[in-house]
N, C-alpha and C positions, 0 to 999 in steps of 0.2 A: 460367710463364708458357707454355711448352711444353705442359705437362699442361693445362692449361685451353683451349688453342687444340686439343689432340687431341681432348679431351672433347667440345667445341663442334664439330667435324668429324664425331665419331662419331656424335652426336645427330643432327645434319642428314642425314647418311648413310641412318641408321635411318628418319627420318623421311621422306625421298625415297623410300626402298625400299617404305614402308607407302602413300604416295601411288601410288606406281607398280602396286602389286598392287590396289589399288581400282580404279583405271584401267583396268586390263589383265585384270583377272577377268571372268568372263560375269556376264552380266545375268540374274538371277532374276526371274522375272515371278511377278506373284501375281496369280490369276485372281477375281474377286468373282462367286460364282455368284448368278445372280437369276431368278426365276422369270419364265416369259411366261404371260401370261393372255390368252386370245383370248375377245373378246367379240364376240359376235354378238345379232342378236335374230331373230325367227323370219321378219322380211322380208329378212333377210339371213345365210342360214345357212350356216357353213362347210362347203365343198364336201369329199365324200368318194365315194370308191368302191368297191362291192362287190366284191370280188374273187371270192367263194365264193357266188353267189346263185343257186340253182338254180330258183327261182321264175321267173326271166327265162325259162328253158328248160324249163319243167314240160311234161310229156307224160301225156296219159291215155288208154289205147287198151282197146278191147273186143273180145274175139273169141267166137265162139258155132260149135258144132257141132250139127246134128241128124243122128243115125244111124237112119236109116229100118230097118225090118223087113228082115232080110236082110244088114244091115251091122252088121259088130262093131267096127269104127272109122271116124274121121272127121277130118278135118284142117281146122282153120278159121283165117283169117288175122287179125291183128289189124288193127283200123282206127280212125280217128278219125273228126271230122265229115265228113272230104272222103274217105272211102273207104278202101281196103287202105292201110296206112302204110309207107310206104319211107321209110329212116332218111334225113336230107338230107345230100349229099353235104360231106366237112369236117367231119363231127360222128360221134360215137358214140352210141347210145343206151344209156343206164343203166336199166335196170328195178328197182327199189327195194321192190315189192310186187306182190303178186299175190293176188286172190282169186276165189272163184266156186263153183260148183257141178255136180254132175252130177245129173240125174234118170235113173232107170233103172228098167225094171221088176221089180216085188218078186224079192227072191231072186237078181237078177244082182249082180255087183261089177263097179266099177271095175279095169280092170287096167294101164291108163294114162292118166295126167293128166298131160301135161307141156307143158312151153315151150320151142320149139326157135328155133335162132337161127344166125346166122353169127358167128364170132367169129375174126380173124386169116384169113379166108378159108376156114376148116375149120367145118364144122357142130358144133353142140353142144347139147345139153339139158340141160334141169333138169326131174327129176319131182318132183311133188307127191303128196302121200298126204292125200287126202279123208278126212273120217270120216263114219260116219253118222249123220245128225241127225235123221232120220223116216221112218216106213213107215207110209204112211196111203194105199194104193190104188198109191203108188209108192214105191223107196227114194229118200231123197234126201241125197247126198253133199255137204258143204261143205267147204271148205278156206278158210285165210287165213293168209299167212306173209310176213314180212321175207326179201328175199334180194338178192343182187346178179347181175345177167346183162347182160353187154355185146352188144351188138349191132351189128356193122359197118355203116358207111354203104353206100348203095345196097341193102340186104338188108331184106327183112320177115321180123319176128316171127311167129312162129305157134302155134298151140296143137293138140295131138293129144290127141284122146280115145278110148280104146277100152274095151271092157267083154267080161264073161266068156261072154257068149252075143250069139246077133245076131237074136233073136226080139222083137217090139215095137219101139216106138218109144223112143228116150232122147235126151235133149239136154244138152249141157252148154255153159256159159259160163262166161267168165273176165273180169276187169277188172285192169289193169295201168297202175302209176304209177312214173312214173322222171322224167328229164332228159336233155337233150342237153349233149354235152361236145364244146368244139371239140378237134379232132384235128390242126388245122395249125398 
């Protein structure tokens, strides 16, 4: 009888220990993954924000310079529809492409065709290399290239055209495309 009593007490103790282990053990949460589907129609679109949309701040500029007889170089300011372009406060202009032409009396060569700007308070320049495209009474040099030129707020980008001689009339023009980026 003592043996049966001891076995019963031992089994009760084991059962009690098992119950206590279940009660005191940390709970494991099982997550059930469910797909979330947003259903909107064209009358109620999902609102989004374009964080890198340069079309909102697109800039198109034109510059030109006439080199009269006796002048071997000339500078022209880039302008938009409102006149000479000054980069607005709180922004930096990023020029991404420039194209244009330099029309010279036959036999003359362009020596400088460049975009000038101010970056971090210092003057900077980007030289372009025009290619001779025709010679019919005048020599026409063209160029078009992607690039990256940064221009400080409060400053004006400009074009410099220079040639190998100062005789006759020469003309150069450039068209630049880019965008503004906030620096605030």
